MARKEFI-183108 format. One line per 3 residues: their letters; for each residue x negated, y, z negated of C-alpha. Coordinates in Angstrom, 1 decimal. Example, Ala and Ser with C-alpha at 12.3 -4.5 7.8 and 13.67 -1.06 7.14 Angstrom:
<recs>
as	-12.3 -4.5 -7.8 | -13.7 -1.1 -7.1
</recs>
This chain:
<recs>
mtd	-55.8 14.1 6.4 | -58.3 16.8 7.5 | -59.1 16.4 11.1
ett	-62.5 14.9 11.9 | -64.0 16.9 14.8 | -67.1 16.8 16.9
drs	-68.9 19.0 14.3 | -70.7 16.1 12.6 | -72.5 16.8 9.3
aes	-75.0 14.7 7.5 | -72.2 12.3 6.7 | -71.2 10.3 9.8
fga	-68.0 10.9 11.7 | -66.7 7.4 10.8 | -67.7 7.7 7.1
rav	-65.8 11.0 6.7 | -62.7 9.4 8.4 | -62.8 6.4 6.1
aar	-63.2 8.7 3.1 | -60.0 10.5 4.1 | -58.0 7.3 4.9
gtm	-54.5 6.8 3.7 | -53.2 10.3 4.6 | -51.3 10.6 7.9
pdp	-52.1 13.7 9.9 | -49.9 16.8 9.7 | -47.3 16.7 12.5
ett	-47.4 20.5 12.9 | -51.1 20.3 13.9 | -51.1 17.1 16.0
gge	-48.5 17.8 18.7 | -49.7 16.8 22.2 | -52.7 14.8 21.0
iiv	-53.9 11.8 23.0 | -54.1 8.9 20.5 | -56.5 6.1 21.2
gid	-56.4 2.8 19.3 | -59.9 1.7 18.5 | -60.9 -1.8 17.2
gse	-64.5 -2.2 18.4 | -63.6 -4.3 21.4 | -64.9 -3.5 24.9
qsy	-61.5 -2.7 26.2 | -60.7 -0.3 23.3 | -63.9 1.6 24.3
gal	-62.7 1.5 27.9 | -59.4 2.9 26.8 | -61.3 5.7 25.0
swa	-63.2 6.6 28.2 | -60.0 6.7 30.2 | -58.5 8.9 27.5
vae	-61.4 11.3 27.6 | -60.9 11.9 31.3 | -57.2 12.5 30.6
akr	-57.9 14.8 27.7 | -60.0 17.0 30.0 | -57.1 17.1 32.5
rra	-54.6 18.0 29.8 | -57.0 20.1 27.7 | -55.9 18.1 24.7
air	-57.6 16.7 21.6 | -58.2 13.0 21.1 | -57.3 11.2 17.8
lvt	-59.1 7.9 17.2 | -56.9 5.6 15.2 | -57.9 2.3 13.5
ays	-56.3 0.2 10.9 | -57.2 -2.8 8.8 | -55.6 -5.1 6.3
lpv	-57.0 -6.5 3.1 | -56.2 -10.2 3.0 | -56.0 -12.2 -0.2
ftg	-56.7 -15.9 -0.2 | -55.1 -18.1 -2.9 | -56.1 -21.6 -4.1
tgf	-54.1 -24.5 -5.5 | -54.4 -26.8 -8.5 | -57.6 -26.4 -10.6
dsg	-59.0 -24.0 -8.0 | -56.0 -21.6 -8.1 | -57.0 -17.9 -8.2
ysv	-57.8 -15.1 -5.9 | -60.7 -14.3 -3.7 | -60.6 -10.6 -2.7
ide	-62.3 -9.4 0.5 | -65.0 -6.8 -0.1 | -63.1 -3.6 0.8
qsl	-66.3 -1.6 1.1 | -67.6 -4.0 3.7 | -64.5 -3.5 5.7
adg	-64.6 0.3 5.3 | -68.3 0.3 6.4 | -67.3 -1.8 9.5
vaq	-64.5 0.7 10.4 | -66.9 3.6 10.0 | -69.4 1.9 12.3
ild	-66.7 1.4 15.0 | -65.7 5.1 14.8 | -69.4 6.2 15.0
eay	-69.9 4.0 18.0 | -66.8 5.6 19.7 | -68.1 9.1 18.8
drv	-71.6 8.4 20.2 | -70.1 7.1 23.4 | -68.0 10.2 24.3
hae	-68.9 13.2 22.1 | -71.1 14.7 24.9 | -68.0 15.1 27.1
gve	-67.0 18.1 25.0 | -63.5 16.8 24.0 | -62.3 17.5 20.5
lra	-62.3 14.3 18.5 | -60.3 13.6 15.4 | -59.8 10.4 13.4
tve	-57.2 8.6 11.3 | -58.0 5.4 9.3 | -55.1 3.5 7.8
tgd	-54.7 0.3 5.8 | -51.8 -1.7 7.2 | -50.2 -2.8 10.5
ass	-51.8 -1.0 13.5 | -48.6 -1.2 15.6 | -46.4 0.4 13.0
ilv	-49.0 3.1 12.4 | -49.3 3.9 16.1 | -45.6 3.9 16.7
rls	-45.2 6.4 13.8 | -47.9 8.7 15.3 | -46.3 8.5 18.7
eqa	-43.5 10.7 17.5 | -45.7 13.8 17.8 | -48.3 12.5 20.3
glm	-48.5 13.5 24.0 | -49.8 10.1 25.0 | -50.9 6.8 23.5
vvg	-53.9 4.9 25.0 | -54.8 1.3 24.0 | -56.8 -1.6 25.4
srs	-55.1 -4.8 26.5 | -54.9 -7.7 24.2 | -58.2 -9.4 23.4
srg	-59.5 -12.4 21.7 | -62.3 -10.2 20.3 | -62.4 -7.2 18.1
fvg	-63.0 -6.3 14.5 | -61.4 -7.5 11.2 | -58.1 -9.2 11.9
rll	-58.1 -8.2 15.6 | -57.1 -4.7 14.7 | -55.2 -4.0 17.9
gtv	-54.6 -7.6 18.9 | -50.8 -7.3 19.5 | -50.6 -3.5 20.0
sts	-50.6 -3.6 23.8 | -47.5 -5.8 23.6 | -45.5 -4.2 20.8
lpa	-46.4 -0.5 21.1 | -45.0 0.2 24.6 | -41.6 -1.2 23.5
hsk	-41.3 1.2 20.5 | -43.4 4.2 21.3 | -41.7 7.6 21.4
cpv	-44.1 8.8 24.1 | -45.7 7.2 27.2 | -48.3 4.5 26.6
vvv	-51.3 3.8 28.8 | -52.7 0.3 28.5 | -56.3 -0.1 29.9
pla	-57.1 -3.8 30.8 | -60.4 -5.4 30.0 | -61.2 -5.9 33.7
wak	-61.0 -2.2 34.3 | -63.0 -1.4 31.2 | -65.8 -3.7 32.2
hha	-66.2 -1.8 35.5 | -65.6 1.7 34.3 | -66.3 1.9 30.5
dda	-69.5 3.9 31.1 | -68.3 6.2 33.8 | -64.6 6.5 33.2
atl	-64.9 10.0 31.6 | -66.4 11.3 34.9 | -64.5 9.1 37.3
vps	-62.6 11.1 39.9 | -59.2 9.7 40.8 | -58.8 9.1 44.5
hgv	-56.3 6.3 45.2 | -53.0 7.7 43.9 | -50.4 6.7 41.4
avg	-47.8 4.0 42.1 | -44.5 3.9 40.3 | -41.6 1.4 40.2
sdg	-38.4 2.8 41.8 | -35.1 1.1 41.6 | -32.6 3.9 41.4
shq	-31.9 3.4 37.7 | -32.0 6.2 35.1 | -35.1 4.8 33.5
ari	-36.9 4.6 36.8 | -36.1 8.3 37.4 | -37.8 9.2 34.1
aiv	-40.8 7.0 35.0 | -41.0 8.8 38.4 | -41.1 12.2 36.8
kaa	-43.8 11.2 34.4 | -45.7 9.5 37.3 | -45.5 12.7 39.3
eea	-46.9 14.7 36.4 | -49.8 12.3 36.1 | -50.5 12.3 39.9
qrm	-50.5 16.1 39.9 | -52.9 16.2 37.0 | -55.2 13.7 38.8
gvg	-54.9 15.5 42.1 | -53.7 12.4 44.0 | -50.6 11.3 45.8
lkl	-47.6 9.5 44.4 | -46.1 6.3 45.9 | -42.6 5.2 45.0
vna	-42.5 1.4 45.2 | -39.3 -0.6 45.6 | -39.2 -4.4 45.4
lap	-36.6 -6.4 47.3 | -36.5 -10.1 46.9 | -36.7 -11.8 50.3
ytg	-33.6 -13.6 51.5 | -33.9 -17.3 52.4 | -31.5 -20.0 53.4
alt	-31.9 -21.5 49.9 | -29.8 -18.6 48.5 | -26.5 -20.2 49.3
wvp	-24.7 -18.0 46.9 | -25.3 -14.9 49.0 | -22.1 -14.0 50.9
aav	-22.4 -14.5 54.7 | -20.9 -11.1 55.3 | -23.8 -9.3 53.5
dfe	-25.3 -6.8 56.0 | -29.0 -6.9 54.9 | -30.0 -4.3 57.6
amh	-27.4 -1.9 56.3 | -28.6 -2.5 52.7 | -32.2 -1.9 53.7
rei	-31.2 1.4 55.4 | -29.3 2.5 52.3 | -32.3 1.7 50.1
del	-34.6 3.6 52.5 | -32.3 6.5 52.5 | -32.2 6.6 48.7
qnr	-36.0 6.5 48.6 | -36.1 9.5 51.1 | -33.6 11.3 48.8
air	-35.9 10.5 45.9 | -38.8 12.0 47.7 | -36.9 15.2 48.4
wik	-35.8 15.3 44.7 | -39.3 14.9 43.3 | -40.8 17.3 45.8
ghf	-38.3 19.9 44.6 | -40.0 19.7 41.2 | -43.5 19.1 42.4
pdl	-43.7 20.9 45.8 | -47.4 20.5 46.2 | -47.5 16.8 45.5
evt	-47.9 14.3 48.3 | -45.1 11.7 47.8 | -44.5 8.6 49.9
aer	-42.2 5.5 49.4 | -42.5 1.9 50.3 | -40.0 -0.9 50.3
idg	-41.7 -4.3 50.0 | -40.2 -7.8 50.0 | -41.2 -9.8 47.0
spv	-40.7 -10.2 43.3 | -40.9 -6.9 41.3 | -44.0 -8.0 39.3
qvl	-45.8 -9.2 42.4 | -45.0 -6.0 44.4 | -46.0 -3.6 41.6
lea	-49.2 -5.6 41.0 | -50.1 -5.4 44.7 | -49.3 -1.7 44.9
ged	-51.4 -1.2 41.8 | -54.5 -2.9 43.2 | -55.4 0.3 45.1
adl	-53.9 2.8 42.6 | -55.6 4.8 39.9 | -52.5 4.2 37.7
vvv	-49.4 2.1 37.8 | -46.3 3.5 36.1 | -43.2 1.6 35.0
gtr	-40.2 2.2 32.7 | -39.4 0.1 29.7 | -36.4 -1.4 31.4
grg	-33.9 -0.7 34.2 | -30.2 0.0 33.6 | -28.6 -0.1 37.0
glr	-29.9 0.1 40.5 | -31.3 -3.2 41.8 | -30.8 -5.1 38.6
gml	-34.0 -6.6 37.2 | -36.4 -4.2 38.9 | -37.6 -2.6 35.7
lgs	-36.4 -5.0 33.0 | -38.6 -5.4 30.0 | -39.9 -8.7 31.3
isq	-41.0 -7.0 34.5 | -42.8 -4.2 32.7 | -44.5 -6.8 30.5
gvl	-45.5 -8.9 33.5 | -47.1 -5.9 35.2 | -48.7 -4.7 31.9
hss	-50.5 -8.0 31.2 | -51.5 -8.9 34.7 | -52.6 -5.5 36.2
qnp	-56.3 -5.0 36.8 | -55.9 -1.2 36.6 | -54.4 1.0 33.9
vmi	-50.6 0.9 33.4 | -48.4 3.6 32.0 | -45.2 2.5 30.2
vpd	-42.6 5.3 30.0 | -40.0 5.2 27.3 | -36.3 6.1 27.8
vdd	-36.4 9.8 26.9 | -34.2 12.7 28.0 | -35.7 14.9 30.8
prt	-33.6 17.7 32.4 | -35.4 17.1 35.7 | -33.5 13.8 36.2
eda	-30.2 15.6 36.2 | -30.4 16.5 39.9 | -31.9 13.1 40.9
pev	-30.0 11.2 43.7 | -27.3 8.9 42.6 | -27.3 5.2 43.4
gva	-25.1 4.1 46.3 | -22.4 1.4 46.2 | -24.7 -1.3 47.5
wg	-27.0 -0.7 44.5 | -24.5 -1.2 41.8
</recs>
């Protein structure tokens, strides 16, 4: 479709986007965009505000994406037949949502584009993620427009996206929806670190984000506390030696990431507790929490899909989920020691 920009004519931004619906954007002109799922809910507008601040840091355009379905109801017996939803009413509602989004952020000077599709929002966003630089959505809500446009996106999109996904929770949106675009990061970025390949990729992306924000990066490692109830733990296990090895790996990880980001302040912390609890606690004072989709090695279970989902749906601050992608900067990352296998 033809990109909808901030140069709004007599016809509204949303109306022009709806008029051009059904045509996916040209991949050659959309690379590096920040794509924001919009459904009219408070958290989707909060996601947009967060994305505007990020677009300024990246000097990238924002594409607003919304999708809706046209349900058909059937009857039985003598009442059998079809009752078709008024498509024009749905289209008008979508246009209103996009106009509201435009009015909220156009003064920030970020280029705005729009895509309107009929169909499943998750599938559409996953397809667009192949060319996007970043996807940003609000957390799951019980509110929103027709059919809860993005009701399940925050659950399904991170697992299938081809680029990082930032999920902005409702609690954060309520506090920062109006000032997010001008909010200055000051608390740092926290990232889960377990020595796995996926964690290394997440660390690299977290470092990029921390550098853009002008804040420090904290590598967080969770270690479940030992208790007498764990009778299956061999008596010969030297926990102090294991802790030293983990700390040394974290120090090596700091040296590794500093080699790629020499001006970035990087610290590491090993905390006893469950991975979800530890990452949530670290994220309480962070501008962003970063996790991988799943761990494959290291301290098994640190970054499994269930851990990422647990952080994603419980965090009070934005969470970035990083997919398993190739990055040459991970090739010189420290290898996991024997005690980590």
